[in-house]
C-alpha positions in Angstrom: 22.6 -3.4 -26.8 25.4 -6.0 -27.4 24.4 -9.4 -26.0 27.8 -9.6 -24.3 26.6 -6.7 -22.1 23.6 -8.6 -20.9 24.4 -10.7 -17.7 23.5 -14.3 -17.6 20.4 -15.7 -15.7 22.7 -17.2 -13.1 24.6 -13.9 -12.5 21.3 -11.9 -12.5 19.8 -14.1 -9.7 22.7 -13.6 -7.3 21.6 -10.1 -6.1 18.0 -11.4 -5.7 19.2 -14.5 -3.7 21.4 -12.4 -1.6 18.5 -10.1 -0.8 16.1 -13.0 0.1 18.9 -14.8 2.1 19.7 -11.7 4.2 16.0 -11.1 4.9 15.4 -14.7 6.0 18.5 -14.5 8.3 17.4 -11.4 10.0 13.8 -12.7 10.3 15.1 -15.9 11.9 17.5 -14.1 14.2 15.8 -10.8 15.0 12.2 -11.5 14.3 9.7 -10.2 11.6 9.6 -6.7 13.2 13.3 -6.2 12.4 12.9 -6.3 8.7 12.2 -2.6 8.3 15.2 -1.7 10.4 17.6 -3.6 8.3 16.0 -3.4 4.9 18.0 -0.3 3.9 21.3 -1.8 4.3 20.1 -5.1 2.7 18.7 -3.4 -0.4 21.8 -1.1 -0.8 24.2 -4.1 -0.4 22.2 -6.1 -3.0 22.4 -3.0 -5.3 26.2 -2.8 -4.9 26.5 -6.6 -5.6 24.5 -6.1 -8.8 26.6 -3.2 -10.0 29.9 -5.1 -9.3 28.7 -8.2 -11.1 27.4 -6.2 -14.1 30.8 -4.6 -14.6 32.8 -7.7 -14.0 30.6 -10.2 -15.9 28.9 -8.2 -18.6 30.8 -4.9 -18.8 27.5 -3.0 -18.8 28.0 0.6 -19.9 27.5 3.1 -17.0 25.2 5.2 -19.2 22.9 2.3 -19.7 22.8 1.5 -15.9 22.2 5.3 -15.1 19.2 5.2 -17.6 17.6 2.3 -15.6 18.1 4.1 -12.4 16.5 7.3 -13.8 13.6 5.1 -15.0 13.1 3.8 -11.5 13.3 7.2 -9.9 10.8 8.7 -12.2 8.2 6.2 -11.1 9.0 6.3 -7.3 10.1 9.9 -6.6 6.5 11.3 -6.9 5.5 9.1 -3.8 8.0 11.0 -1.6 5.9 14.1 -1.1 2.8 11.9 -0.5 4.6 10.1 2.2 5.5 13.3 3.8 2.0 14.7 3.7 0.7 11.4 5.1 2.9 12.1 8.1 1.4 15.6 8.5 -2.2 14.3 7.9 -1.9 11.6 10.5 -0.8 14.1 13.2 -3.3 16.9 12.4 -6.2 14.5 12.0 -5.3 13.0 15.3 -4.8 16.1 17.4 -7.7 18.0 15.8 -10.0 15.5 17.2 -11.1 14.1 13.7 -9.7 10.6 14.4 -10.7 10.6 18.1 -14.3 11.5 17.1 -14.5 8.7 14.5 -13.2 6.3 17.2 -15.8 7.5 19.6 -18.7 7.2 17.0 -17.3 3.7 16.0 -17.2 2.5 19.6 -20.8 3.6 20.1 -22.2 2.3 16.8 -20.2 -0.7 15.5 -20.9 -4.2 16.8 -17.7 -5.9 17.8 -18.8 -9.3 16.6 -18.9 -8.0 13.0 -16.2 -5.3 13.3 -13.6 -6.9 11.2 -16.1 -7.6 8.3 -17.5 -4.1 8.5 -14.0 -2.6 8.5 -13.1 -4.4 5.4 -16.4 -3.4 3.8 -16.1 0.2 4.8 -12.6 0.5 3.4 -13.7 -1.3 0.2 -16.5 1.3 -0.3 -14.2 4.3 0.6 -11.4 3.1 -1.6 -13.7 2.5 -4.6 -15.0 6.1 -4.2 -11.5 7.6 -3.7 -9.6 5.3 -6.0 -6.7 5.3 -3.4 -5.8 2.7 -0.9 -3.2 5.0 0.7 -5.7 7.8 1.4 -8.2 5.4 2.6 -5.8 3.7 5.1 -4.3 7.0 6.3 -7.7 8.4 7.2 -10.6 6.0 7.9 -8.1 3.1 8.3 -6.2 4.8 11.2 -9.6 5.5 13.0 -10.7 1.7 12.5 -7.3 0.7 13.9 -8.0 2.6 17.1 -11.5 1.2 17.4 -10.2 -2.4 16.9 -7.5 -1.8 19.6 -10.1 -0.7 22.2 -12.4 -3.6 21.2 -9.5 -6.1 22.0 -8.8 -7.2 18.4 -5.3 -8.1 17.4 -3.7 -5.3 15.5 -2.8 -7.8 12.8 -6.3 -8.8 12.3 -7.6 -5.2 12.1 -4.8 -4.2 9.7 -5.6 -7.2 7.6 -9.2 -6.3 7.3 -8.4 -2.7 6.6 -5.8 -3.4 3.9 -8.0 -6.0 2.3 -10.9 -3.5 1.8 -8.7 -0.7 0.9 -6.8 -2.6 -2.0 -10.2 -3.9 -3.3 -11.0 -0.4 -4.3 -7.6 0.5 -5.4 -7.8 -2.5 -7.7 -11.2 -2.0 -9.4 -11.9 1.7 -9.1 -11.9 3.6 -12.4 -10.3 6.4 -10.3 -7.4 4.2 -9.3 -4.1 5.1 -11.0 -3.0 1.3 -10.9 -6.2 0.3 -12.6 -5.7 2.8 -15.4 -2.1 1.9 -15.8 -2.8 -1.8 -16.0 -5.4 -1.3 -18.7 -3.3 1.2 -20.7 -0.1 -0.7 -20.6 -1.7 -3.8 -22.1 -4.0 -1.9 -24.6 -7.3 -2.8 -23.0 -10.2 -0.4 -22.5 -10.6 0.7 -18.8 -14.1 -0.7 -18.3 -13.3 -3.9 -20.2 -10.5 -4.3 -17.9 -12.6 -3.7 -14.8 -15.3 -6.2 -16.0 -12.7 -8.9 -16.3 -11.2 -8.0 -12.9 -14.6 -8.6 -11.3 -14.5 -12.2 -12.2 -11.6 -12.7 -9.8 -12.0 -9.8 -7.4 -15.7 -10.3 -6.3 -15.0 -14.0 -5.2 -11.7 -12.9 -3.5 -13.6 -10.2 -1.6 -16.4 -12.6 -0.7 -13.9 -15.1 0.7 -12.2 -12.2 2.7 -15.5 -11.1 4.2 -16.5 -14.5 5.2 -13.1 -15.1 7.0 -13.4 -11.8 8.7 -16.9 -12.6 9.9 -15.9 -16.0 11.3 -12.8 -14.4 12.9 -15.0 -11.7 14.6 -17.3 -14.3 16.0 -14.4 -16.5 17.3 -12.3 -13.8 18.6 -12.4 -13.1 22.4 -12.8 -9.3 22.7 -13.1 -7.4 25.9 -15.3 -4.7 24.4 -17.7 -4.1 27.2 -15.1 -3.6 29.9 -13.1 -0.9 27.9 -15.6 0.9 25.8 -17.0 3.1 28.5 -13.6 3.8 29.9 -12.3 4.8 26.5 -15.3 7.0 25.5 -15.0 8.9 28.8 -11.3 9.4 28.2 -12.0 10.7 24.6 -14.7 13.1 25.8 -12.5 14.5 28.5 -9.4 14.9 26.2 -11.0 16.2 23.1 -13.9 18.6 22.3 -16.2 16.4 20.1 -17.9 18.8 17.6 -19.9 17.8 14.5 -18.1 20.6 12.7 -15.0 18.4 12.7 -16.7 16.3 10.0 -15.9 19.3 7.7 -12.3 18.1 7.5 -12.9 14.6 6.0 -15.8 16.0 3.9 -13.5 18.6 2.4 -10.8 15.9 1.8 -13.5 13.7 0.0 -14.5 16.6 -2.2 -10.9 17.2 -3.3 -10.6 13.6 -4.2 -13.9 13.6 -6.1 -12.6 16.7 -8.0 -9.6 14.7 -8.9 -7.0 17.1 -7.2 -3.6 15.7 -7.1 -3.0 13.4 -4.1 -0.2 15.3 -2.6 -2.1 18.6 -2.9 -5.2 17.0 -1.4 -3.2 15.7 1.6 -1.5 19.1 2.1 -4.7 20.9 2.1 -6.4 18.5 4.4 -3.4 18.8 6.8 -3.5 22.6 6.8 -7.3 22.6 7.5 -7.0 20.0 10.2 -4.2 22.1 11.7 -6.4 25.0 11.9 -9.1 22.8 13.4 -6.7 22.0 16.3 -6.6 25.8 17.2 -10.3 26.2 16.8 -11.7 23.0 18.5 -8.9 21.8 20.7 -7.2 24.8 22.5 -6.4 22.6 25.4 -4.2 20.5 23.0 -2.4 23.6 21.9 -1.9 24.7 25.6 -0.6 21.3 26.5 1.9 21.2 23.6 3.0 24.8 24.2 3.4 24.5 27.9 1.0 27.2 28.4 2.9 29.8 26.5 0.8 32.2 24.5 1.6 34.4 21.4 1.7 34.0 17.7 5.4 32.9 17.8 4.4 30.1 20.2 1.5 29.2 17.9 3.9 28.9 15.0 6.4 26.8 16.9 3.6 24.5 18.1 2.3 24.2 14.5 5.8 23.2 13.3 6.1 20.7 16.1 2.7 19.1 15.2 3.6 18.8 11.6 7.2 17.9 11.9 8.0 15.8 15.0 6.5 13.3 17.4 3.9 14.6 19.9 2.0 12.9 22.8 -0.8 13.8 25.1 -1.3 12.7 28.7 -5.0 11.8 29.2 -4.7 9.5 32.2 -5.6 6.7 30.0 -2.6 4.5 28.9 -4.4 3.1 25.8 -5.6 6.4 24.6 -2.2 8.0 25.1 -0.6 5.3 22.8 -3.5 5.8 20.2 -3.1 9.5 20.0 0.7 9.7 19.9 1.8 11.0 16.5 5.1 11.0 14.5 4.6 13.8 12.0 7.1 14.1 9.1 9.9 12.7 11.4 7.9 9.5 11.8 7.6 9.1 8.0 11.4 9.6 7.4 12.3 5.9 8.0 9.7 5.1 5.3 11.1 7.5 2.9 14.7 6.2 3.4 13.4 2.7 2.8 11.5 3.6 -0.4 14.7 5.3 -1.7 16.7 2.2 -1.0 14.1 0.1 -2.8 14.3 2.6 -5.7 18.0 2.2 -5.9 17.8 -1.6 -6.0 15.1 -1.5 -8.7 16.9 1.0 -10.7 20.1 -1.1 -10.6 18.3 -4.3 -11.5 16.7 -2.5 -14.5 19.9 -0.7 -15.6 22.1 -3.7 -15.4 19.8 -5.9 -17.5 19.5 -8.4 -14.7 15.7 -7.8 -14.4 15.2 -8.4 -18.2 17.3 -11.6 -18.0 15.1 -13.0 -15.1 11.8 -12.0 -16.6 12.8 -13.4 -20.1 13.3 -16.8 -18.3 9.7 -16.6 -17.1 8.3 -16.3 -20.6 10.6 -18.9 -22.3 8.5 -21.5 -24.1 5.2 -20.5 -22.6 2.2 -21.4 -24.7 -0.9 -22.7 -22.7 -3.2 -20.2 -20.8 -2.4 -22.0 -17.6 1.4 -21.6 -17.9 1.1 -18.0 -19.2 -1.2 -16.8 -16.3 0.9 -18.8 -13.8 4.2 -17.1 -15.2 2.4 -13.6 -15.1 1.4 -14.0 -11.5 4.8 -15.3 -10.5 6.7 -12.7 -12.3 4.3 -10.0 -10.9 5.3 -11.1 -7.4 8.9 -11.3 -8.3 8.8 -7.7 -10.0 7.3 -6.3 -6.8 10.1 -7.7 -4.8 12.8 -6.5 -7.3 11.5 -3.0 -8.2 9.9 -2.0 -4.9 7.2 -0.2 -6.8 3.8 -1.4 -8.2 3.7 1.1 -11.0 7.0 0.1 -12.4 6.2 -3.6 -12.0 2.9 -3.2 -13.9 4.7 -1.3 -16.8 7.4 -3.9 -17.0 5.0 -6.9 -16.7 2.9 -5.5 -19.5 5.8 -5.1 -21.8 7.3 -8.5 -21.0 4.0 -10.4 -21.6 2.0 -8.5 -24.2 3.5 -10.1 -27.3 3.4 -13.5 -25.8 -0.3 -13.2 -25.0 -1.0 -11.9 -28.5 1.1 -14.7 -30.1 -0.9 -17.4 -28.2 -4.2 -15.7 -29.1 -5.2 -14.9 -25.5 -7.4 -12.0 -24.4 -5.4 -9.0 -23.4 -7.9 -8.5 -20.6 -6.5 -11.8 -19.1 -3.0 -10.2 -19.0 -4.2 -6.9 -17.4 -6.2 -8.8 -14.9 -3.3 -11.1 -14.0 -1.0 -8.0 -13.6 -3.4 -6.4 -11.1 -4.2 -9.6 -9.3 -0.4 -10.2 -8.8 1.0 -6.7 -8.4 -1.4 -4.1 -7.3 -2.8 -6.1 -4.3 0.5 -7.9 -3.3 2.7 -4.8 -3.2 1.5 -4.1 0.4 2.7 -7.5 1.4 6.4 -7.0 0.7 8.3 -5.2 3.6 10.5 -3.1 1.3 7.9 -2.3 -1.3 6.7 1.4 -1.2 3.2 0.2 -0.3 4.3 -2.3 2.3 6.5 0.1 4.1 4.0 2.9 4.0 1.1 1.0 5.3 3.1 -0.7 8.1 4.2 2.7 9.2 0.7 4.3 9.1 -1.1 1.4 10.8 1.8 0.7 13.2 1.9 -3.0 12.3 4.9 -4.7 10.7 4.3 -6.0 7.3 5.1 -9.6 7.9 2.9 -9.4 11.0 -0.3 -8.4 9.1 0.6 -10.4 6.0 -1.2 -13.6 7.0 -4.5 -11.7 7.7 -4.6 -9.7 4.4 -7.0 -12.4 3.1 -8.1 -10.5 0.0 -4.5 -9.6 -1.0 -3.3 -13.2 -1.3 -6.5 -14.8 -2.5 -6.6 -12.5 -5.5 -3.6 -14.0 -7.3 -4.9 -17.5 -6.5 -8.2 -16.6 -8.1 -6.4 -15.5 -11.3 -4.5 -18.8 -11.4 -7.7 -20.7 -10.6 -9.5 -19.0 -13.5 -6.8 -20.0 -15.8 -7.1 -23.7 -14.9 -10.9 -23.5 -15.4 -10.1 -22.0 -18.8 -13.1 -19.6 -18.9 -12.7 -16.6 -21.2 -9.0 -17.1 -21.8 -8.7 -17.1 -25.5 -9.5 -14.2 -27.7 -12.7 -14.3 -29.7 -13.2 -12.8 -33.2 -11.3 -9.8 -34.4 -14.4 -7.8 -34.0 -14.8 -8.8 -30.4 -11.2 -8.1 -29.7 -11.7 -4.5 -31.2 -14.6 -4.0 -28.8 -12.4 -5.0 -25.8 -10.1 -2.1 -26.6 -12.7 0.5 -27.4 
């Protein structure tokens, strides 16, 4: 590529500055909850500005820009069917009684004083087993949100505990795609990568658990006055059967068998849909208006899967908990992810992202500066690409040779990428992770952000480890070979 076709750093920063300035303005004027409503237009406007500047200032060929956009699409488009099936899963698990039953058991068994800490720990265990934060949050996370609401916890605190635990497993599980991707993109063996991750991840999780434990003790919950009322409302609205556990158990089995995520969510949704007809005939009758017949059953099924549904239990809190959105409820998320994909693709195709990331690596030599730059660029890439997978790949390519040139362990790079990208993607309102989890949990990204302790402590731990200087430099050639094996 001719250097004249590469935009300067100053020009490259204009779309990013426009994006950030617009977001700050809307937050200041409309509030944090408005970010998701306006992010589509902000991202698309920033994309248009990047295209115009690229043509005016660098005369970037359209075929090169198109190639970058296709690269972004290849990474993000597979998430679209997953988002659709998360919408169907949320509706069917709720109306079949699976989530209400989990809420019922949680209210009876969980101690409200340690609820936040247990929520984080439970999600951490589940996500390590499943290797997926998205699946963990869409299933057990939704149930825990309901329990926390009844106990009187702020939705932001509950969401923070759930996300902290879920992204612990997503970060360290050998079944996690981001864990595998970070290791492979930097040339590090998977378990060597995980061992190095533990040096920053375990302390970060420990800090998060301590914070959630203290918050649980200090938070004024109104558990006693609402538990009995909610349990009665659940029992009168849904038929609680132990057979309903077959739905999450089947889902867990499919995950263990490494069935594709979208296929797993689709099968789980269909099984839960069947469970509605088997265990909750009163729900079907309510949604159909009392009509009977196979055509009416088909129409009710389509309604459950596709559009928003609600039940009238006589309990206002329960009615709000069991209201579902289906596929229609996830469409705003899909639109926002596609907008982020467009912005990321334009930034890659115009060469602006390369110009900015190159500035991060300029004259870096010490472990402290390299790790700091990796963490900083990881956060920046998450903002620009809107996708954690693309950010990991780009980050690995940008820094791999620099780490090698400075004789630093490749595991330090793979760990810094995960510490700064995998766990912070959920904190960015227009990133695919941030917009998905805010939709599933019903809490705005910027609202739960301050409470996701694990997610923002992790990059700080990576920087702290670099300042300590422990296990930064590569050892002998033989030991470097063992790290890759």
